[in-house]
The first five atom37 places (N, CA, C, CB, O) and aatype in JSON, in Angstrom:
{
  "aatype": [14, 13, 5, 7, 9, 15, 6, 10, 10, 15, 6, 9, 2, 2, 8, 11, 2, 18, 10, 11, 11, 6, 11, 1, 10, 6, 19, 11, 1, 1, 11, 1, 18, 6, 16, 6, 10, 16, 6, 9, 9, 1, 11, 1, 10, 16, 15, 10, 9, 13, 3, 6, 15, 11, 13, 11, 3, 11, 12, 3, 1, 10, 9, 3, 5, 9, 15, 11, 11, 6, 10, 3, 14, 18, 15, 0, 0, 3, 6, 9, 10, 7, 11, 9, 10, 11],
  "atom_mask": [
    [1, 1, 1, 1, 1],
    [1, 1, 1, 1, 1],
    [1, 1, 1, 1, 1],
    [1, 1, 1, 0, 1],
    [1, 1, 1, 1, 1],
    [1, 1, 1, 1, 1],
    [1, 1, 1, 1, 1],
    [1, 1, 1, 1, 1],
    [1, 1, 1, 1, 1],
    [1, 1, 1, 1, 1],
    [1, 1, 1, 1, 1],
    [1, 1, 1, 1, 1],
    [1, 1, 1, 1, 1],
    [1, 1, 1, 1, 1],
    [1, 1, 1, 1, 1],
    [1, 1, 1, 1, 1],
    [1, 1, 1, 1, 1],
    [1, 1, 1, 1, 1],
    [1, 1, 1, 1, 1],
    [1, 1, 1, 1, 1],
    [1, 1, 1, 1, 1],
    [1, 1, 1, 1, 1],
    [1, 1, 1, 1, 1],
    [1, 1, 1, 1, 1],
    [1, 1, 1, 1, 1],
    [1, 1, 1, 1, 1],
    [1, 1, 1, 1, 1],
    [1, 1, 1, 1, 1],
    [1, 1, 1, 1, 1],
    [1, 1, 1, 1, 1],
    [1, 1, 1, 1, 1],
    [1, 1, 1, 1, 1],
    [1, 1, 1, 1, 1],
    [1, 1, 1, 1, 1],
    [1, 1, 1, 1, 1],
    [1, 1, 1, 1, 1],
    [1, 1, 1, 1, 1],
    [1, 1, 1, 1, 1],
    [1, 1, 1, 1, 1],
    [1, 1, 1, 1, 1],
    [1, 1, 1, 1, 1],
    [1, 1, 1, 1, 1],
    [1, 1, 1, 1, 1],
    [1, 1, 1, 1, 1],
    [1, 1, 1, 1, 1],
    [1, 1, 1, 1, 1],
    [1, 1, 1, 1, 1],
    [1, 1, 1, 1, 1],
    [1, 1, 1, 1, 1],
    [1, 1, 1, 1, 1],
    [1, 1, 1, 1, 1],
    [1, 1, 1, 1, 1],
    [1, 1, 1, 1, 1],
    [1, 1, 1, 1, 1],
    [1, 1, 1, 1, 1],
    [1, 1, 1, 1, 1],
    [1, 1, 1, 1, 1],
    [1, 1, 1, 1, 1],
    [1, 1, 1, 1, 1],
    [1, 1, 1, 1, 1],
    [1, 1, 1, 1, 1],
    [1, 1, 1, 1, 1],
    [1, 1, 1, 1, 1],
    [1, 1, 1, 1, 1],
    [1, 1, 1, 1, 1],
    [1, 1, 1, 1, 1],
    [1, 1, 1, 1, 1],
    [1, 1, 1, 1, 1],
    [1, 1, 1, 1, 1],
    [1, 1, 1, 1, 1],
    [1, 1, 1, 1, 1],
    [1, 1, 1, 1, 1],
    [1, 1, 1, 1, 1],
    [1, 1, 1, 1, 1],
    [1, 1, 1, 1, 1],
    [1, 1, 1, 1, 1],
    [1, 1, 1, 1, 1],
    [1, 1, 1, 1, 1],
    [1, 1, 1, 1, 1],
    [1, 1, 1, 1, 1],
    [1, 1, 1, 1, 1],
    [1, 1, 1, 0, 1],
    [1, 1, 1, 1, 1],
    [1, 1, 1, 1, 1],
    [1, 1, 1, 1, 1],
    [1, 1, 1, 1, 1]
  ],
  "atom_positions": [
    [[32.9, -19.4, -22.34], [31.82, -18.43, -22.24], [31.15, -18.43, -20.86], [30.8, -18.7, -23.31], [30.51, -17.45, -20.49]],
    [[31.27, -19.54, -20.09], [30.6, -19.63, -18.8], [31.59, -19.58, -17.64], [29.78, -20.91, -18.71], [31.32, -20.1, -16.56]],
    [[32.73, -18.95, -17.86], [33.74, -18.86, -16.81], [33.21, -18.0, -15.66], [35.05, -18.27, -17.36], [32.56, -16.98, -15.87]],
    [[33.5, -18.44, -14.46], [33.13, -17.65, -13.3], [31.74, -17.92, -12.77], [0.0, 0.0, 0.0], [31.36, -17.37, -11.73]],
    [[30.96, -18.75, -13.46], [29.58, -19.02, -13.03], [29.57, -19.67, -11.65], [28.86, -19.92, -14.05], [28.8, -19.28, -10.78]],
    [[30.43, -20.68, -11.45], [30.44, -21.37, -10.16], [30.87, -20.42, -9.04], [31.37, -22.6, -10.2], [30.35, -20.49, -7.93]],
    [[31.83, -19.53, -9.34], [32.26, -18.55, -8.34], [31.13, -17.57, -8.03], [33.5, -17.79, -8.82], [30.91, -17.21, -6.87]],
    [[30.42, -17.16, -9.05], [29.29, -16.25, -8.86], [28.22, -16.9, -8.0], [28.7, -15.83, -10.22], [27.71, -16.28, -7.06]],
    [[27.87, -18.15, -8.31], [26.87, -18.86, -7.52], [27.33, -19.03, -6.08], [26.57, -20.23, -8.14], [26.53, -18.9, -5.15]],
    [[28.6, -19.3, -5.89], [29.15, -19.43, -4.55], [29.02, -18.12, -3.77], [30.62, -19.86, -4.61], [28.63, -18.13, -2.6]],
    [[29.34, -17.01, -4.41], [29.23, -15.71, -3.75], [27.78, -15.35, -3.44], [29.86, -14.61, -4.62], [27.48, -14.78, -2.4]],
    [[26.88, -15.69, -4.35], [25.45, -15.45, -4.11], [24.99, -16.25, -2.89], [24.6, -15.84, -5.36], [24.3, -15.71, -2.02]],
    [[25.38, -17.52, -2.82], [25.03, -18.35, -1.66], [25.66, -17.82, -0.38], [25.46, -19.79, -1.9], [25.01, -17.82, 0.67]],
    [[26.9, -17.38, -0.45], [27.55, -16.79, 0.73], [26.78, -15.57, 1.23], [29.0, -16.41, 0.42], [26.57, -15.4, 2.43]],
    [[26.38, -14.73, 0.3], [25.63, -13.52, 0.66], [24.27, -13.89, 1.27], [25.43, -12.61, -0.57], [23.84, -13.3, 2.26]],
    [[23.61, -14.86, 0.67], [22.31, -15.32, 1.18], [22.47, -15.87, 2.6], [21.71, -16.4, 0.25], [21.65, -15.57, 3.47]],
    [[23.5, -16.65, 2.83], [23.75, -17.2, 4.16], [24.04, -16.09, 5.17], [24.92, -18.18, 4.12], [23.6, -16.15, 6.32]],
    [[24.79, -15.08, 4.74], [25.07, -13.93, 5.61], [23.77, -13.22, 5.99], [26.03, -12.95, 4.91], [23.55, -12.9, 7.16]],
    [[22.92, -12.99, 4.99], [21.65, -12.32, 5.27], [20.8, -13.13, 6.24], [20.88, -12.09, 3.97], [20.17, -12.57, 7.14]],
    [[20.78, -14.44, 6.05], [20.02, -15.31, 6.96], [20.58, -15.24, 8.38], [20.03, -16.77, 6.46], [19.84, -15.09, 9.35]],
    [[21.9, -15.34, 8.48], [22.56, -15.34, 9.78], [22.28, -14.04, 10.52], [24.07, -15.54, 9.62], [22.04, -14.05, 11.73]],
    [[22.32, -12.96, 9.84], [22.13, -11.65, 10.46], [20.65, -11.26, 10.55], [22.88, -10.6, 9.68], [20.33, -10.16, 10.98]],
    [[19.77, -12.15, 10.16], [18.31, -11.91, 10.18], [17.88, -10.79, 9.23], [17.85, -11.58, 11.6], [16.74, -10.33, 9.27]],
    [[18.78, -10.36, 8.4], [18.45, -9.27, 7.47], [17.49, -9.73, 6.39], [19.72, -8.72, 6.84], [16.65, -8.96, 5.92]],
    [[17.62, -10.97, 5.99], [16.72, -11.49, 4.96], [15.28, -11.47, 5.47], [17.13, -12.92, 4.55], [14.37, -11.08, 4.74]],
    [[15.08, -11.9, 6.7], [13.74, -11.91, 7.28], [13.19, -10.49, 7.42], [13.74, -12.61, 8.64], [12.01, -10.24, 7.16]],
    [[14.04, -9.56, 7.83], [13.62, -8.17, 7.96], [13.21, -7.62, 6.6], [14.76, -7.31, 8.56], [12.19, -6.93, 6.49]],
    [[13.99, -7.91, 5.57], [13.66, -7.45, 4.21], [12.35, -8.06, 3.74], [14.79, -7.8, 3.23], [11.52, -7.38, 3.14]],
    [[12.18, -9.34, 4.01], [10.93, -10.0, 3.6], [9.73, -9.4, 4.31], [11.01, -11.51, 3.88], [8.71, -9.11, 3.68]],
    [[9.86, -9.2, 5.62], [8.75, -8.63, 6.38], [8.39, -7.24, 5.85], [9.1, -8.56, 7.88], [7.22, -6.9, 5.72]],
    [[9.39, -6.44, 5.55], [9.15, -5.1, 5.01], [8.45, -5.19, 3.65], [10.48, -4.31, 4.87], [7.53, -4.43, 3.37]],
    [[8.89, -6.14, 2.82], [8.26, -6.32, 1.51], [6.8, -6.76, 1.68], [9.04, -7.35, 0.67], [5.92, -6.27, 0.98]],
    [[6.55, -7.68, 2.63], [5.17, -8.14, 2.87], [4.31, -7.01, 3.41], [5.16, -9.32, 3.84], [3.14, -6.88, 3.05]],
    [[4.89, -6.19, 4.28], [4.15, -5.04, 4.82], [3.77, -4.08, 3.7], [4.99, -4.31, 5.89], [2.63, -3.61, 3.63]],
    [[4.72, -3.8, 2.84], [4.46, -2.9, 1.71], [3.39, -3.48, 0.79], [5.75, -2.64, 0.92], [2.49, -2.77, 0.34]],
    [[3.5, -4.77, 0.5], [2.53, -5.43, -0.38], [1.13, -5.4, 0.23], [2.96, -6.87, -0.66], [0.16, -5.09, -0.46]],
    [[1.02, -5.73, 1.51], [-0.28, -5.74, 2.18], [-0.88, -4.34, 2.22], [-0.15, -6.3, 3.6], [-2.07, -4.17, 1.95]],
    [[-0.07, -3.36, 2.55], [-0.54, -1.98, 2.58], [-1.06, -1.54, 1.22], [0.58, -1.05, 3.05], [-2.09, -0.88, 1.13]],
    [[-0.35, -1.89, 0.18], [-0.76, -1.5, -1.18], [-2.06, -2.19, -1.58], [0.35, -1.85, -2.18], [-2.91, -1.56, -2.21]],
    [[-2.22, -3.45, -1.23], [-3.46, -4.17, -1.54], [-4.64, -3.51, -0.83], [-3.36, -5.66, -1.14], [-5.69, -3.28, -1.44]],
    [[-4.47, -3.2, 0.45], [-5.54, -2.55, 1.21], [-5.86, -1.19, 0.62], [-5.15, -2.4, 2.7], [-7.03, -0.84, 0.46]],
    [[-4.82, -0.42, 0.29], [-5.03, 0.92, -0.3], [-5.82, 0.83, -1.61], [-3.67, 1.61, -0.54], [-6.75, 1.6, -1.83]],
    [[-5.44, -0.12, -2.47], [-6.14, -0.26, -3.75], [-7.59, -0.67, -3.56], [-5.42, -1.29, -4.63], [-8.48, -0.16, -4.23]],
    [[-7.83, -1.6, -2.63], [-9.2, -2.06, -2.4], [-10.07, -0.97, -1.79], [-9.2, -3.29, -1.5], [-11.23, -0.82, -2.17]],
    [[-9.52, -0.22, -0.85], [-10.28, 0.89, -0.27], [-10.57, 1.96, -1.32], [-9.53, 1.5, 0.91], [-11.68, 2.49, -1.39]],
    [[-9.57, 2.27, -2.12], [-9.77, 3.25, -3.18], [-10.85, 2.79, -4.14], [-8.46, 3.5, -3.94], [-11.72, 3.57, -4.53]],
    [[-10.81, 1.54, -4.51], [-11.82, 0.98, -5.4], [-13.19, 1.04, -4.75], [-11.46, -0.47, -5.78], [-14.17, 1.41, -5.4]],
    [[-13.27, 0.68, -3.49], [-14.54, 0.7, -2.77], [-15.13, 2.1, -2.74], [-14.36, 0.17, -1.34], [-16.32, 2.29, -3.0]],
    [[-14.3, 3.07, -2.44], [-14.79, 4.44, -2.31], [-15.17, 5.05, -3.65], [-13.74, 5.31, -1.64], [-16.22, 5.67, -3.78]],
    [[-14.33, 4.87, -4.65], [-14.53, 5.58, -5.89], [-15.31, 4.81, -6.94], [-13.22, 5.97, -6.46], [-15.77, 5.4, -7.92]],
    [[-15.48, 3.51, -6.77], [-16.2, 2.73, -7.77], [-17.66, 2.48, -7.41], [-15.52, 1.42, -7.96], [-18.47, 2.15, -8.28]],
    [[-18.02, 2.64, -6.15], [-19.4, 2.39, -5.76], [-20.21, 3.66, -5.94], [-19.49, 1.89, -4.3], [-19.79, 4.74, -5.5]],
    [[-21.36, 3.54, -6.58], [-22.16, 4.72, -6.91], [-22.63, 5.47, -5.68], [-23.35, 4.33, -7.75], [-22.74, 6.7, -5.71]],
    [[-22.92, 4.76, -4.58], [-23.39, 5.47, -3.39], [-22.32, 6.41, -2.85], [-23.82, 4.48, -2.3], [-22.63, 7.47, -2.32]],
    [[-21.07, 6.02, -2.98], [-20.0, 6.9, -2.53], [-19.72, 8.0, -3.55], [-18.73, 6.1, -2.26], [-19.31, 9.1, -3.18]],
    [[-19.94, 7.71, -4.83], [-19.76, 8.75, -5.85], [-20.75, 9.88, -5.61], [-19.94, 8.16, -7.28], [-20.39, 11.06, -5.66]],
    [[-22.01, 9.52, -5.35], [-23.02, 10.54, -5.08], [-22.65, 11.35, -3.83], [-24.41, 9.89, -4.9], [-22.74, 12.57, -3.83]],
    [[-22.24, 10.65, -2.8], [-21.83, 11.31, -1.56], [-20.64, 12.23, -1.81], [-21.48, 10.26, -0.47], [-20.61, 13.35, -1.3]],
    [[-19.68, 11.76, -2.59], [-18.51, 12.59, -2.9], [-18.92, 13.85, -3.65], [-17.49, 11.79, -3.73], [-18.42, 14.94, -3.36]],
    [[-19.83, 13.7, -4.61], [-20.29, 14.87, -5.36], [-20.91, 15.91, -4.42], [-21.31, 14.46, -6.44], [-20.65, 17.1, -4.53]],
    [[-21.75, 15.43, -3.49], [-22.38, 16.35, -2.54], [-21.33, 17.03, -1.64], [-23.41, 15.61, -1.67], [-21.41, 18.22, -1.37]],
    [[-20.37, 16.25, -1.2], [-19.33, 16.81, -0.34], [-18.46, 17.81, -1.09], [-18.46, 15.7, 0.24], [-18.08, 18.85, -0.54]],
    [[-18.15, 17.51, -2.34], [-17.36, 18.45, -3.15], [-18.12, 19.76, -3.34], [-17.02, 17.83, -4.53], [-17.53, 20.84, -3.3]],
    [[-19.43, 19.66, -3.54], [-20.25, 20.87, -3.63], [-20.14, 21.69, -2.34], [-21.73, 20.51, -3.91], [-19.99, 22.91, -2.38]],
    [[-20.23, 21.0, -1.2], [-20.13, 21.7, 0.09], [-18.76, 22.33, 0.28], [-20.43, 20.73, 1.23], [-18.64, 23.43, 0.81]],
    [[-17.73, 21.62, -0.14], [-16.37, 22.17, -0.02], [-16.23, 23.41, -0.89], [-15.32, 21.11, -0.42], [-15.66, 24.41, -0.47]],
    [[-16.75, 23.34, -2.11], [-16.62, 24.48, -3.03], [-17.4, 25.69, -2.54], [-17.09, 24.1, -4.43], [-17.06, 26.83, -2.85]],
    [[-18.46, 25.45, -1.76], [-19.25, 26.55, -1.19], [-18.7, 26.99, 0.17], [-20.72, 26.13, -1.05], [-19.29, 27.84, 0.84]],
    [[-17.58, 26.41, 0.57], [-16.93, 26.71, 1.86], [-17.82, 26.34, 3.05], [-16.58, 28.2, 1.93], [-17.69, 26.9, 4.13]],
    [[-18.73, 25.39, 2.83], [-19.59, 24.91, 3.92], [-18.91, 23.77, 4.69], [-20.94, 24.43, 3.36], [-19.32, 23.43, 5.8]],
    [[-17.87, 23.21, 4.1], [-17.2, 22.05, 4.68], [-15.74, 22.07, 4.24], [-17.9, 20.72, 4.27], [-15.42, 22.46, 3.11]],
    [[-14.86, 21.63, 5.13], [-13.45, 21.54, 4.73], [-13.15, 20.12, 4.24], [-12.51, 21.93, 5.93], [-13.87, 19.18, 4.6]],
    [[-12.11, 19.95, 3.43], [-11.8, 18.63, 2.86], [-11.53, 17.54, 3.9], [-10.61, 18.74, 1.96], [-11.85, 16.38, 3.68]],
    [[-10.93, 17.92, 5.03], [-10.64, 16.92, 6.06], [-11.91, 16.38, 6.69], [-9.73, 17.52, 7.14], [-12.03, 15.18, 6.94]],
    [[-12.86, 17.26, 6.95], [-14.14, 16.81, 7.51], [-14.9, 15.96, 6.5], [-15.0, 18.03, 7.94], [-15.55, 14.99, 6.87]],
    [[-14.81, 16.33, 5.24], [-15.46, 15.54, 4.19], [-14.85, 14.14, 4.13], [-15.33, 16.24, 2.82], [-15.57, 13.15, 4.01]],
    [[-13.53, 14.06, 4.2], [-12.86, 12.76, 4.19], [-13.27, 11.94, 5.4], [-11.33, 12.93, 4.15], [-13.52, 10.74, 5.28]],
    [[-13.35, 12.57, 6.57], [-13.78, 11.87, 7.78], [-15.2, 11.34, 7.62], [-13.7, 12.8, 9.0], [-15.51, 10.24, 8.09]],
    [[-16.05, 12.1, 6.98], [-17.43, 11.67, 6.77], [-17.5, 10.42, 5.9], [-18.26, 12.8, 6.14], [-18.24, 9.48, 6.21]],
    [[-16.75, 10.4, 4.83], [-16.74, 9.23, 3.94], [-16.12, 8.03, 4.64], [-15.97, 9.54, 2.63], [-16.68, 6.93, 4.6]],
    [[-15.0, 8.23, 5.28], [-14.33, 7.12, 5.97], [-15.18, 6.61, 7.13], [-12.96, 7.56, 6.49], [-15.16, 5.41, 7.43]],
    [[-15.91, 7.5, 7.79], [-16.79, 7.08, 8.87], [-17.86, 6.12, 8.39], [0.0, 0.0, 0.0], [-18.22, 5.17, 9.1]],
    [[-18.38, 6.35, 7.2], [-19.4, 5.46, 6.64], [-18.8, 4.1, 6.28], [-20.04, 6.09, 5.39], [-19.46, 3.07, 6.45]],
    [[-17.59, 4.09, 5.81], [-16.94, 2.83, 5.43], [-16.58, 2.01, 6.66], [-15.69, 3.1, 4.59], [-16.73, 0.79, 6.66]],
    [[-16.12, 2.68, 7.69], [-15.62, 1.98, 8.86], [-16.71, 1.52, 9.82], [-14.66, 2.85, 9.59], [-16.42, 0.86, 10.82]],
    [[-17.95, 1.88, 9.54], [-19.06, 1.43, 10.4], [-19.37, -0.02, 10.16], [-20.31, 2.26, 10.16], [-20.27, -0.57, 10.78]]
  ]
}
């Protein structure tokens, strides 16, 4: 029932060694870490903007201005992000 296991493990190790030799493993890891870090930052910023009441009130006012054509969505986004980045 376990035939071929040692051959499979050998091939897995060969592939891992190839990836290391060609620096592909490190490139894959760095890309994964970049994706993970970006996602964490995105989630935290989203939480900061949408979960804090001061930003909810500001968003409501900006949405009102957008709906009245007094402000465009890009300027509204810049206004919110400007407050966060200060």
